[in-house]
N, C-alpha and C positions, 0 to 999 in steps of 0.2 A: 872130408869133414871131419872135425874132431868139436867133439861136446865136453864143455869146460864147466864142472863146478867144484865151486869151495867150501869150504865150510873151516872153523875154528874161531873165530872173530868175536869179540871180546871188547868187557871192559876190564884194564887191570892200572895197579897204582905205576908210579915211576919207578922204574927201578928191576920191573920183574917180568916174568916172558909172557911168551905163547907161542903156539904153535898153530901153522894155521897150511892144509890141505888140500890139494888139487886135483882132486881125482880127472883124467885125461877117458875119453873112451873113442875110436876111429872105428870107420868102417873096415876098413881095410888096413892092413900094417904099411905103415909109413914109419920114414925118419921124421920126429919132429922138436926141435929145442924149444924150449920151456921159459917163462919165466913170469915173473910177481911185475906188476906198476902198483904204482898207489897216489891215490888224489885226495890231496884235503882240502877242506871247503872253500870257496876263493881263490885257491891256486890249479896249474897246470897237470896234467897226469904228471906222473915221474917214474921213470924207471929203476927199480930197485935191484933185481939180481935177476941171471939169467942160466940155465945148465943147460948141458948140450943132451942128444939123448943118450946117450953113453955112460952119465951122470957122472965122466969123468974131468970136463970141463968147465970151468964157471967164471961166472965176470957179477962182479960186484960194484956198484956204487958205493962211491967215498962216504957217503953219511950213513951205510948201515955196517962197512965194512970191519972185520971183528967183534961185532955185534950179534949179526944177522946168519944163519946158515942155510942153506938150499941143499938138499939131497932127490933123490929120483928113484921110483924102481918101474921096471916096466913090466908086462906080463904079454905074451901074445900083441896085439893092437894095442892095449888100453895101457896108460901110464898112472903111476900117484906122485906129484910131486909135493916135499914137505917145504914149510919155511920154517924153520925156529927162531926166535925170533926173544933173541936175551938185552938185559939194560935196557931196557925199553924207556926213551922218554916222550913227554909231550908230545912232543914234535914227529912224532913218527905216526900220530894222528892219524888217520885218515882209512875210508875205501879202498884194501886190499884186492886187484884185480889180478886172475892168473890169465896167461897169455900164449898163444901156442903158433908158431911161426916153421913151415916145412925145412927142414935143411941135412946139414950131412952128419952123419953117426956121431961124429967126434966131435964137432963146432957146434961150441955156445953162442949164442946169438946175441948182439951187440946192440947197445941200445937206442940206434939209430934207426935199424931197420924194420918191414913190418912185418906185423904180427897179423896173423888172417885168424883168429880163433881170439875169442874171448869169453870169460865169465862172467858171472851175473856179480860180482865182487864180494865182499866181505868186509863187513865194519869194525876196523881196531881204536879203539879210543883209549889213551895212557893217561891217566890223569895228576897233577901235580902235588 
């Protein structure tokens, strides 16, 4: 079981930056990949980016590549993942969700894979 809590959302003007955080806590040590998804009003949930447990492997969607950066720190059974979002656009407006799935140490999860654990989401609004 992995519990996820997001923070850092808010309102920002187009071209601005925000940094999201996701605190993950697990009952026992295990390796799990983590990812960010987002869902805009009236749209399906969309994969944004994922990172391996090691932090050394990442996978970005084309829509955010070059603007968003994911990073990670692990401590015992807990992890923190950050999503630095730069050059934000109005189309980035969405609820952003942190997700996790058990995976290999070096492997970044892929968009189509099943994620077993989800956070409650944090709202990001980019005004034009």
